[in-house]
C-alpha positions as a LaTeX table, in Angstrom:
\begin{tabular}{lrrr}
\hline
Residue & $x$ (\AA) & $y$ (\AA) & $z$ (\AA) \\
\hline
Met1 & $-106.23$ & $-115.90$ & 95.97 \\
Thr2 & $-103.72$ & $-113.21$ & 95.75 \\
Met3 & $-104.55$ & $-110.05$ & 94.51 \\
Pro4 & $-101.30$ & $-108.70$ & 92.79 \\
Leu5 & $-101.15$ & $-105.01$ & 93.77 \\
Thr6 & $-98.94$ & $-102.30$ & 92.35 \\
Leu7 & $-98.32$ & $-98.36$ & 93.94 \\
Glu8 & $-97.60$ & $-95.73$ & 91.81 \\
Trp9 & $-96.24$ & $-92.32$ & 91.93 \\
Thr10 & $-96.93$ & $-91.45$ & 88.77 \\
Leu11 & $-99.94$ & $-91.16$ & 86.41 \\
Val12 & $-98.79$ & $-92.69$ & 82.60 \\
Thr13 & $-101.87$ & $-92.00$ & 80.61 \\
Glu14 & $-100.48$ & $-93.10$ & 76.87 \\
Gly15 & $-102.73$ & $-90.88$ & 75.49 \\
Lys16 & $-106.19$ & $-93.36$ & 76.27 \\
Glu17 & $-107.17$ & $-91.14$ & 78.96 \\
His18 & $-111.07$ & $-89.65$ & 78.33 \\
Arg19 & $-112.39$ & $-86.38$ & 79.61 \\
Val20 & $-115.29$ & $-85.85$ & 82.29 \\
Glu21 & $-118.64$ & $-84.93$ & 80.23 \\
Asp22 & $-119.24$ & $-81.73$ & 83.09 \\
Gln23 & $-116.42$ & $-81.63$ & 84.64 \\
Glu24 & $-113.71$ & $-79.03$ & 83.53 \\
Asn25 & $-109.80$ & $-80.57$ & 83.46 \\
Gln26 & $-111.20$ & $-84.33$ & 84.90 \\
Phe27 & $-110.42$ & $-87.31$ & 83.29 \\
Thr28 & $-110.25$ & $-91.24$ & 83.43 \\
Leu29 & $-108.13$ & $-93.68$ & 82.94 \\
Thr30 & $-108.52$ & $-97.57$ & 82.48 \\
Leu31 & $-105.62$ & $-99.54$ & 83.19 \\
Pro32 & $-104.24$ & $-102.95$ & 83.53 \\
Gly33 & $-103.79$ & $-104.70$ & 87.03 \\
Tyr34 & $-104.37$ & $-103.16$ & 89.70 \\
Arg35 & $-102.88$ & $-100.10$ & 90.91 \\
Leu36 & $-102.62$ & $-97.81$ & 93.88 \\
Tyr37 & $-102.27$ & $-94.32$ & 93.61 \\
Pro38 & $-102.20$ & $-91.42$ & 96.61 \\
Ile39 & $-105.62$ & $-89.56$ & 96.48 \\
His40 & $-105.94$ & $-86.01$ & 96.95 \\
Asp41 & $-101.97$ & $-85.29$ & 96.59 \\
Glu42 & $-100.55$ & $-83.52$ & 93.81 \\
Ile43 & $-98.59$ & $-86.46$ & 91.46 \\
Glu44 & $-96.97$ & $-86.69$ & 87.86 \\
Ile45 & $-98.77$ & $-86.73$ & 85.21 \\
Arg46 & $-96.74$ & $-88.44$ & 81.69 \\
Arg47 & $-97.39$ & $-89.25$ & 78.16 \\
His48 & $-95.36$ & $-92.22$ & 78.33 \\
Lys49 & $-93.47$ & $-94.14$ & 80.84 \\
Glu50 & $-89.94$ & $-92.58$ & 79.54 \\
Ser51 & $-91.85$ & $-89.25$ & 78.62 \\
Asp52 & $-90.78$ & $-85.68$ & 80.11 \\
Gln53 & $-93.37$ & $-84.87$ & 82.51 \\
Ile54 & $-96.43$ & $-83.01$ & 81.24 \\
Gly55 & $-98.10$ & $-81.41$ & 84.32 \\
Phe56 & $-99.63$ & $-82.43$ & 88.25 \\
Gly57 & $-103.16$ & $-83.78$ & 88.71 \\
Glu58 & $-104.43$ & $-84.79$ & 91.33 \\
Ile59 & $-106.22$ & $-88.65$ & 91.85 \\
Ile60 & $-109.75$ & $-88.17$ & 93.18 \\
Glu61 & $-111.20$ & $-91.51$ & 92.91 \\
Leu62 & $-109.94$ & $-95.23$ & 92.56 \\
Thr63 & $-112.34$ & $-98.03$ & 91.33 \\
Trp64 & $-110.38$ & $-101.73$ & 91.14 \\
Lys65 & $-112.35$ & $-104.22$ & 88.58 \\
Asp66 & $-112.06$ & $-107.49$ & 86.84 \\
Asp67 & $-108.37$ & $-107.00$ & 87.08 \\
Thr68 & $-108.58$ & $-102.95$ & 86.05 \\
Thr69 & $-107.82$ & $-99.86$ & 87.82 \\
Ile70 & $-109.86$ & $-97.52$ & 86.99 \\
Cys71 & $-108.03$ & $-93.55$ & 87.81 \\
Thr72 & $-110.65$ & $-90.32$ & 87.39 \\
Tyr73 & $-108.05$ & $-87.89$ & 88.39 \\
Glu74 & $-108.10$ & $-83.31$ & 87.76 \\
Leu75 & $-105.42$ & $-82.15$ & 86.20 \\
Thr76 & $-104.04$ & $-79.68$ & 88.07 \\
Ser77 & $-101.49$ & $-77.88$ & 85.73 \\
Leu78 & $-100.33$ & $-78.88$ & 82.58 \\
Tyr79 & $-97.08$ & $-78.08$ & 80.75 \\
Ser80 & $-97.91$ & $-78.41$ & 77.28 \\
Val81 & $-100.96$ & $-79.12$ & 75.44 \\
Asn82 & $-102.94$ & $-82.00$ & 76.30 \\
\hline
\end{tabular}
């Protein structure tokens, strides 16, 4: 059985991110399908695919389960109100 995988360089949140309790500037985001992001490297954060960049973040952890990707990231810089 094959597992489709996409390699991503921009994290698109669509406003579905959730703040991690007791952790400053950390969020989780559940995305459909299996996606691979660079870990511990600065990447662009966008609210929508075609919108302007809202800041930069660093992926801390990726979990693949049941055809979803759970991404935990830390927002390192913010250009607009989150």
